[in-house]
N, C-alpha and C positions, 0 to 999 in steps of 0.2 A: 518376425513379422513378414519379411519378404518371402520366406519359404512358404508361409501360408498363402500368400498372394499367388505365388507361382503354382502351387498345387491347384488353385482355382482357375488357372488359365486354360482355356480350351483352344485347340488348334483345329483348323479345317483340314480337309484331305490334302490341300496343297501346302501344308505346314505353315500357313500364314496365321498370324495372330488374329483372333476374332475381335469384334467390337468390344467385347467384355474386357479383354486385355488392355486395349487402348484406353478405356475409361479408367481402369485401375491405375495404369501407369501415369495418366494425366493427373489423377487425384494425388498420387504420391509425390509427383514432381512439383506440383504447383500449389498444393494446399499450404497455408501458413503454419509455421511451427506453433504448437500450443504448449505453453509452459504452465506447470502446476506445482506450487510449493508442496513439499511433503515433510511432515513431522516424523522423525525416526524414533522418537521416544524421549522420556524424561531422563535427565542426568542429575548428578549431584549439583546442589546450588552453586551458581557462579558467584565470584566475588562481586560486591556491589560495584555498579557501573556509574561513573561520573557523567555529567552532562557534556554535550559537544562544545560548549563555549560559544562565543560570539562568532557568527559566520559572516564572512565578507560579502559585500554586494557582488553579484555575479556568480556566487556559489550555485552549482547545479547538481541535482540528484537525478541520474539517468536510470530508466527502468524499461522493462517490457511488461505488457499487460497479459491477461489470460489468453489472448489470441496471438501472442507473440509480436504485437505491434509495439514499436519503440516510442518512447516519450521522455520528457524530463520536466522537472519543475526548477525554477530559478529564483533566487532571492534578488529582488529588484529595488528594495528600499528598506530602511530600518534605522532604529536608534537603540538606546538602552532600555526601552520600554516595549516596543513592538517591532514586528518585521512583516514585510509584504512579499508575496511570492506570485509568480505566474506559471501556469502550466501550458504544455504544448497545445492543448485545445482552446486556449484563450481564457480559461478560468483564472481569475485574479482574486487574491484574498489577503487580508491583514489580520494578524493575531498577536496576542501577547507573547513575549519571548520566553516566558517562564517554563514552558515545556508541555507539549501535547494539549495545548489550549484550543478551544473552539475559536472559530473566526469571529472577529468583531465587525468585519466589513467584507463583503464579497460581491463579485459581479460575474455574470456569464458562467455560472458554475452548476447547472445552467440557470439557477435562480439568481436574483440580485437582492441584497438586503443589508441590514445593519443589526448589531446586537450589543447589549451591555454584557460584558463577560467579566466575571469575578471569581477568583480562586477562593474556595471556602475552607478546606481543611486537608491535612495530610502533608506528607513530604514526598517530593518527586525524586530529587537527586540526593545521594546516589541511589539508583534503582536497586532495590533489595527484595528478594522473594517474600511475598506476603504484604508488602507495603500497599497502602490504599490512599487515594486522594480524589477530590471532587472539584468540579467547576459548576457555577450557576450561570445560566444564560437567559436573557430576556431580549427578544428580537422581533423583527418584522421583515418579511420578504415579499416580493411581487407575486409569488405563487400562492401564498396563503392569504395575503391582503389584510391581515389583522395581527395585532400583537400576540405573541405566544411566549410561553415559558418552557424551559427545558433544563437539562443539566448533563454533565458528563461524569460518570462514576467509574474510576479506574482501579484495577488491581494488578499487581505484578504476580503472574502465575509461576508455577515451578519452571525452572530452566529446562530447555529442550535442545535437542540436536535436530537440525533441519537440513533439507537439501533444496537448493534453489539453482538458478542458472549459474551462480558463482561456485557451486559445489556444496560440500558439507561444512557446517559451522555450528558452534555451540552458542546459544543466544539466550537473552532475557526475553520473556514473552509478556507483553503488556496488553491487557484486555480492558476495553472501555465500553460501557453501556450508555446509550442515549435514549431520548424519547422515541426517535424514529429508526433506531438501528444499533449497530455495534461497530466498533473499530478495534483492530488488532495490529500491533506493531511487533515485529521480531527484531530485536536490537543486538548487534554484534559488538562485544567489547573489542574484538580484533580490528574491526573497521571503524568503530567509534560512532556509529549511527545505525538507524534501522536499515536492514537489508531486504525486508519484505513488509508489505502492508496490505491489509484486507479490510474492506468496508462493506457492511450489509445495510440495506435500507429498502424502502418501498420500491425504489427504482431498480433494485437488483444487487448484484455483487460486483465490487471493484477489487481486482487483485493486481498488485504491482510488485515486481521483483527487481531489485537494484542490479544494474549491470556495471556502473562505475560512477565515480564522483568527479566533477570538474571544479577545481577551486580557483 
């Protein structure tokens, strides 16, 4: 990359770098890092992966987003039925602890609302290639202003090898479809949780890659 940039640099008769060079150098030095998850290909099916178990209050999942900006989500409350989390940007949500459940209550995400969430069918844990499960959602938010119905239909896709900010890892890939978009988790048996997450919706794409966990 730098060789290409240097080939494009023009010098004036006094051997001074031109404005073009200064612009290029400033761009390279001060532009934020941009991280992008890369799938390297399918692998032989991984052994079934057990759930993460009960997380303690204060558990944090730290990540970088697609622009290289750091953030984290933290478990702030919970019992044996549900758990509440907060994110760096102030988003707060509560969901069933069963696994990959839609939120039953949320605020500043950027919408605020509540929902009745129920598990309908399938087996979540241990994660096994080909497994399917679904959730039913009936909710209302301040953005829509009326009651709505949705669902979350999830499938464990073939195991893959990926490259993230942590390096390469062999992971389970969980893909879920919803009324307004999709969600994908890449879960590492070695780490014991998701190391990457992608959400698509009408608002765009959210990509988060784990940097570390604080317990």
